[in-house]
N, C-alpha and C positions, 0 to 999 in steps of 0.2 A: 384448404385448396384455394389457390388464387383463382381469380376470374380471368377471362380473356374476351376480347372483342373480335368477332368474326368479320369476314369480308362482306357480310350483309349490311354492315354499318353504312348509314347514309350521311354521316358527318353532320348531324343536326346540332351538335355542340351542347346538348343538354347534360351529358354525363360528366364531363370534365369538372365543372364547378361543383357538382354534387359529391365528389370524392373527398372524404375528410383526410385522406393520407396523401393527396396529390400524386396518386399512382397513375392517373389517366393523362395522356398527352396525345397530340396529333402525331401520327406516324407518317410514313411516306404516302400512303393512299387513304388511310382511315385511322381513327383513334386506336390507341393501343393501351394496354395495362401493364405496368411494370410489376412483375410478380413479387419482387422483393419488397414492395411497398403496399401490396394489396392484402388486406386482412378480411375481405368480404364484409367490411364495416364492423367486425367483431370489436367490441370495446367502445364503439360509437353508437351503433344502431342495431336493432333486432334483425333487419334485413339489409342486404346490399342496396345502397341507394341508387347506384347506376342501373341495376337490374329493374328496380321499381319504376324508374323514369324513362327507360329506353322505349321508344315508340315502335321499334321493329324487332324486339326480343332477340338481339344478336350478342348477348353477353352470357355465355354458359361458363360452367366451371372448367378450368384448364387442367386436363388430365396429366399434363407434364409437370404440374406443381401441386401434387396432392398433399394437403395439410389438414389435420383434424382441428377441432375448435380450440383445444388447449394450445396447439402450436400457433394458431392464428392470434390467440390472446398474448402469447409470448412475443410475437412479432409486433403486436399493437404496443405492448409495454416498451419494447426496444425503440420503436419509432417515437414514442412519447418521452423517451429519456428516463423511463422508470426501470427499476431493478426487475429482472425477469423472475 
C-alpha cells in the first residue's frame, strides 16, 4: 500500500529528501506522494523513512492504493531497473 500525506502537513520539508524513490514532492498546498513511486521504503529500509521523520504524523497508508509487501517489492525492483 502506498502512503499519502494528509492536509495536516506543515510543509516542514523533512520528508522529501528522505524518500529513496523520489516519490515525495511539493503539491499545490502541501507535500504529496506519487503512489506509483512509493514502495513504503520496501527494498531500501525496514520502515518508511518519511513516516519515521514526520513531526506531525500526517503520513498514513493510502487506502486507494492497497499493495502487499510482495507487490511493493516488485515495484521497488521495477523502479531500480531490475527484473521483477
